[in-house]
C-alpha positions, -999 to +999 in steps of 0.1 A: -655+393+103-647+429+085-620+456+096-638+483+116-656+461+139-656+470+180-662+444+203-689+444+233-699+428+262-716+403+249-686+390+239-670+364+247-652+338+221-646+363+190-644+340+160-628+358+128-637+345+094-618+360+062-588+354+045-571+390+047-553+411+071-576+433+092-587+451+119-606+450+147-613+472+187-620+458+218-644+475+239-633+494+269-619+478+300-637+499+318-669+490+303-660+454+304-650+456+341-627+441+365-621+405+354-642+404+322-627+374+296-623+377+259-613+351+239-599+358+202-595+334+175-584+329+141-609+307+117-589+312+086-562+286+079-550+307+051-552+343+061-529+367+039-519+390+065-520+399+107-553+403+126-544+434+147-563+436+179-566+480+188-572+492+220-606+514+228-593+553+231-573+555+263-567+524+269-540+497+259-534+458+257-502+449+278-490+491+275-492+489+235-524+504+218-530+475+196-520+438+195-507+414+162-520+379+164-507+361+131-493+326+120-513+297+118-549+297+127-535+321+161-558+328+194-551+353+220-570+351+258-576+386+269-584+402+306-597+434+317-588+450+350-613+478+347-585+506+331-566+480+302-567+451+288-542+420+295-531+390+272-526+352+295 
């Protein structure tokens, strides 16, 4: 996966490859709809930087415009309430 990619309603599980820091945007919570779930998993065992997950314009992830995951093969689960995204 390269920086600058945006997820879509067709995505449920996103496996992130590569080795460096990268940023990608999740699609609008209103487009996803209430109850939508998105799982993001870092598939790299040797990433040299964080993965920054950015919300679409006007959306938030747990109240912030972006969320960063890092460490040894981290993962994050998100759900939409139709207006914003939340970590669970």
